[in-house]
N, C-alpha and C positions, 0 to 999 in steps of 0.2 A: 718592533715587538708588539706594540699596541695594535697596529693594523692587522697583524697576523692573528692575534687573539680575537679581535673584532670580526675578522673573516670567518674564523672557526665558529664563533657564536652565531653569526648570521647563517652559516651552513646548518648548524644544529637547529636553529629556529625554523629554517625553511624545511628541514626534514620533519620536525615536529608538526609543522603546519600541514605538510603533505600527508602525514600519517592521520592527522585529525580529519582532513578533508576526505581521505579514503574511507575512514570509519563512518563519516556522515553519509557518504554516498551509499555504502553498504546498508546502513540503517534505512535510508530512504527507499532503496530497492526492496528491502524486506517489507516495509510498510506498504509499498505499492503492490507487492504480490498479495499481501493480506487483504488489501482493499479490493483487488480484483476478485479474490475468492468470496469476499462478502457480497460484492455486487452480483456475482454469478449465483450464489445461494439465494439472494433476494429475488433475482429474476426467476429462478426455478420455483420459489415459494409463490410468487405472484401468479405464475402460470397455473399452479395447482389450485390456488384460490379462485382464479377465473374459471377453471374447469368445474369446480365445485358449485360456483354460482350459476353456471350454465345448467348443470344438472338439477339444481334446486328450482331454477326458473321453469324448466321443462316439467318437473314433477308438480309444481304449483299449477301450471297451465293445464295439465292433464286432470288435476283434481277439480278444476272449476267446471 
């Protein structure tokens, strides 16, 4: 009887562990997606800043 009860407890514990791991993986995937979006936005912003700096440089060179 004790072995059967322990087996059920182990099964429940394993199911809970699997559920927890699944939740963790989903959370990490969501964070990874968010980080990719942040990197993409940062890359686009950097490209805009570089273009602005190039235009400013050309304007300054023309003014000299």
